[in-house]
C-alpha positions as CSV (number, residue, x, y, z in Angstrom):
1,M,173.1,229.0,224.4
2,A,169.5,229.1,225.5
3,S,166.9,229.1,222.8
4,D,164.4,232.0,222.5
5,T,161.6,229.6,221.7
6,Q,159.7,228.3,224.7
7,P,158.3,224.7,224.7
8,V,154.5,224.6,224.0
9,S,152.6,222.9,226.8
10,Q,150.0,220.2,226.2
11,T,147.3,222.4,227.5
12,E,148.2,225.2,225.0
13,R,148.1,222.6,222.2
14,R,144.6,221.6,223.1
15,A,143.2,225.1,223.4
16,P,143.0,225.8,219.6
17,R,141.4,222.4,219.1
18,A,138.8,223.1,221.7
19,A,138.1,226.5,220.2
20,Q,137.7,224.9,216.8
21,A,135.4,222.2,218.1
22,S,133.3,224.8,219.9
23,A,133.0,226.9,216.7
24,T,132.0,223.8,214.7
25,A,129.3,222.9,217.3
26,T,128.0,226.5,217.2
27,S,127.8,226.6,213.4
28,T,126.1,223.2,213.4
29,A,123.5,224.4,215.9
30,K,122.7,227.4,213.8
31,R,122.4,225.3,210.7
32,P,118.8,224.0,210.0
33,A,118.1,220.4,210.4
34,S,118.5,218.5,207.1
35,G,115.0,217.1,207.4
36,A,113.5,220.6,207.5
37,R,115.3,222.0,204.4
38,W,112.3,221.1,202.2
39,I,109.9,223.2,204.1
40,V,110.9,226.6,202.7
41,P,110.8,225.6,199.0
42,A,107.6,223.6,199.6
43,K,105.9,226.6,201.1
44,I,107.0,228.8,198.2
45,A,105.6,226.2,195.8
46,V,102.3,226.0,197.7
47,F,102.1,229.8,197.8
48,I,102.6,230.1,194.0
49,A,100.3,227.2,193.2
50,A,97.5,228.7,195.3
51,W,97.3,231.6,192.9
52,Y,96.3,229.3,190.0
53,P,92.5,229.6,190.4
54,L,92.7,233.4,190.3
55,A,95.2,233.4,187.4
56,R,92.9,231.1,185.5
57,I,89.9,233.4,186.0
58,V,92.0,236.4,184.8
59,L,93.3,234.5,181.8
60,F,89.8,233.3,180.8
61,G,88.6,236.9,181.2
62,M,91.4,238.3,178.9
63,T,90.7,235.6,176.3
64,D,86.9,235.9,176.4
65,R,86.4,232.3,177.8
66,L,84.2,233.1,180.9
67,G,81.1,231.8,179.1
68,A,77.7,233.4,178.5
69,N,77.4,234.4,182.2
70,P,80.9,235.6,183.4
71,I,79.5,236.6,186.8
72,E,78.2,233.2,187.4
73,F,81.4,231.6,186.3
74,I,83.5,233.7,188.7
75,T,81.1,233.2,191.5
76,R,81.0,229.4,191.1
77,S,84.8,229.1,190.5
78,T,85.8,231.2,193.6
79,G,83.2,229.3,195.7
80,L,84.5,225.9,194.6
81,W,88.1,226.8,195.3
82,T,87.1,228.1,198.8
83,L,85.8,224.6,199.5
84,V,88.9,223.0,198.0
85,F,91.2,225.0,200.3
86,L,89.0,224.3,203.3
87,C,89.3,220.6,202.7
88,I,93.0,220.8,202.2
89,T,93.4,222.8,205.4
90,L,91.3,220.3,207.4
91,A,93.4,217.5,205.8
92,V,96.7,218.8,207.3
93,T,96.2,217.4,210.8
94,P,95.2,213.9,209.8
95,L,98.1,213.7,207.4
96,R,100.5,215.0,210.1
97,R,99.2,212.4,212.6
98,L,99.2,209.5,210.1
99,T,102.6,210.2,208.5
100,G,104.4,211.6,211.5
101,I,105.6,214.6,209.5
102,T,105.1,217.3,212.1
103,A,106.3,220.1,209.7
104,L,103.1,219.8,207.8
105,A,101.5,221.9,210.5
106,R,103.4,224.9,209.2
107,F,101.3,224.9,206.0
108,R,98.0,225.0,207.8
109,R,97.7,228.8,208.4
110,M,98.7,229.7,204.8
111,L,96.2,227.3,203.4
112,G,93.5,228.6,205.7
113,L,94.2,232.1,204.7
114,Y,93.9,231.1,201.0
115,A,90.5,229.6,201.8
116,F,89.5,233.0,203.3
117,F,91.0,234.8,200.3
118,Y,88.9,232.9,197.8
119,A,85.8,233.2,200.0
120,T,86.3,236.9,200.0
121,L,86.5,237.0,196.2
122,H,83.4,234.8,196.1
123,F,81.4,237.1,198.4
124,T,82.8,240.3,196.7
125,T,81.6,239.0,193.3
126,Y,78.1,238.4,194.7
127,L,78.1,241.7,196.6
128,W,79.5,243.9,193.7
129,F,78.7,242.4,190.3
130,D,75.6,240.5,191.2
131,K,73.9,242.9,193.7
132,W,75.8,246.1,193.0
133,F,76.1,246.8,196.7
134,D,72.3,246.9,197.1
135,V,72.2,246.2,200.9
136,A,68.4,245.8,201.0
137,A,68.5,243.2,198.2
138,I,71.4,241.4,199.9
139,L,69.6,241.3,203.3
140,K,66.5,240.0,201.5
141,D,68.5,237.3,199.9
142,I,70.1,236.2,203.2
143,G,66.7,235.9,204.8
144,K,64.9,234.3,201.9
145,R,67.4,231.9,200.3
146,P,68.8,229.3,202.8
147,F,71.9,228.5,200.8
148,I,72.9,232.2,201.0
149,T,72.1,232.4,204.7
150,V,74.5,229.5,205.6
151,G,77.1,230.7,203.1
152,F,77.1,234.2,204.8
153,A,77.3,232.6,208.2
154,A,80.3,230.6,207.1
155,F,82.0,233.7,205.7
156,V,81.5,235.7,208.9
157,L,83.1,232.8,210.9
158,L,86.0,232.8,208.4
159,I,86.5,236.5,209.0
160,A,86.9,235.8,212.7
161,L,89.5,233.1,212.0
162,A,91.5,235.2,209.5
163,V,91.6,238.2,211.9
164,T,93.0,236.1,214.7
165,S,95.4,234.1,212.6
166,P,98.6,236.3,213.2
167,R,101.0,234.9,215.8
168,A,100.4,238.1,217.9
169,M,96.7,237.1,218.3
170,V,97.6,233.6,219.1
171,R,99.7,234.9,222.1
172,K,97.1,237.4,223.1
173,L,94.2,234.9,223.1
174,G,96.0,232.0,224.6
175,R,93.8,229.0,225.1
176,R,90.8,230.8,223.7
177,W,92.5,230.9,220.3
178,Q,92.3,227.2,219.9
179,T,88.7,227.2,221.1
180,L,87.8,229.9,218.5
181,H,89.6,228.2,215.7
182,R,87.6,225.0,216.2
183,A,85.0,227.0,214.3
184,I,86.7,225.7,211.2
185,Y,84.6,222.5,211.7
186,A,81.4,224.5,211.6
187,I,82.6,226.4,208.6
188,G,83.3,223.2,206.7
189,G,79.8,221.9,207.4
190,L,78.2,225.2,206.5
191,A,80.2,225.4,203.3
192,I,79.0,221.9,202.2
193,L,75.4,222.8,203.1
194,H,75.7,226.0,201.1
195,F,77.1,224.2,198.1
196,W,74.5,221.3,198.3
197,W,71.5,223.6,198.6
198,M,72.8,225.8,195.7
199,K,73.2,222.8,193.4
200,A,70.0,221.1,194.5
201,G,68.0,223.8,192.7
202,K,69.6,222.6,189.5
203,H,69.4,218.9,190.4
204,D,73.2,218.6,190.0
205,L,74.5,217.0,193.2
206,I,77.6,215.1,191.9
207,L,80.2,217.6,193.2
208,P,78.4,218.3,196.5
209,K,78.3,214.6,197.2
210,I,82.0,214.2,196.5
211,Y,83.0,217.2,198.6
212,G,80.4,216.2,201.2
213,A,82.0,212.7,201.5
214,I,85.5,214.3,201.8
215,M,84.3,216.6,204.6
216,V,82.5,213.8,206.4
217,A,85.7,211.8,206.3
218,L,87.8,214.7,207.6
219,L,85.5,215.6,210.4
220,G,84.7,212.0,211.2
221,W,88.4,211.2,211.7
222,R,88.6,214.0,214.2
223,L,85.5,212.7,216.1
224,I,87.0,209.1,216.2
225,V,90.3,210.5,217.5
226,W,88.5,212.6,220.1
227,L,86.4,209.7,221.3
228,R,89.4,207.4,221.6
229,E,91.3,210.0,223.6
230,R,88.3,210.5,225.9
231,R,88.1,206.7,226.4
232,L,91.8,206.5,227.3
233,E,91.4,209.5,229.6
234,T,88.6,207.8,231.6
235,R,90.6,204.6,231.9
236,R,93.7,206.4,233.2
237,P,94.1,206.0,237.0
238,P,93.5,209.2,239.0
239,G,96.7,211.2,239.6
240,T,98.5,209.7,236.5
241,A,100.1,212.4,234.4
242,R,99.0,212.5,230.7
243,K,101.8,211.7,228.3
């Protein structure tokens, strides 16, 4: 008697294996690279840690530890943390180039926006609690006191960078976006000058010298890299594609 069960061909046996292999490959492709798994928790940690300066001010305010001049304490604290975040933002590219960890670039925008956030708090404290929105007094200050003039210029440039930081603006501006965001170098210099001139009146230049040295190192590294790339560009034979 003939059996009802037909013999399974070799091709039919291979089909489920091929489908299983294809499904495995697809799921592997969708899975994030193991080396990039640290990025999300690291970004969350940085995001939370960046709120520490504000939390400290709030805590000190609630426990009456802002000192004899609370407005000055808040103004100095927010200004110093603006400078700290500017330095950290500018340190991302050198660290990425020196370590080879390209994922560090993903932190740069968040750190830059925190620099803008604390600069806004710094300026708002001056505008509101120090001058009580007296526009005439503010304009007089900007024109009369050089450290406020350069500080205001740095803040205006930071506004331009913050407004153009979303990815939609990056796509819209194209190459002009990178040109505009090189203003971060001028902002760093102006921030140091603002801090230096403000502290010079009290003959207290320890911190300005420390942050000035850090800023010189960060900007100097970029200048050295740029000069080296220019030198290599001039030595490259005409018509040779850049790697």
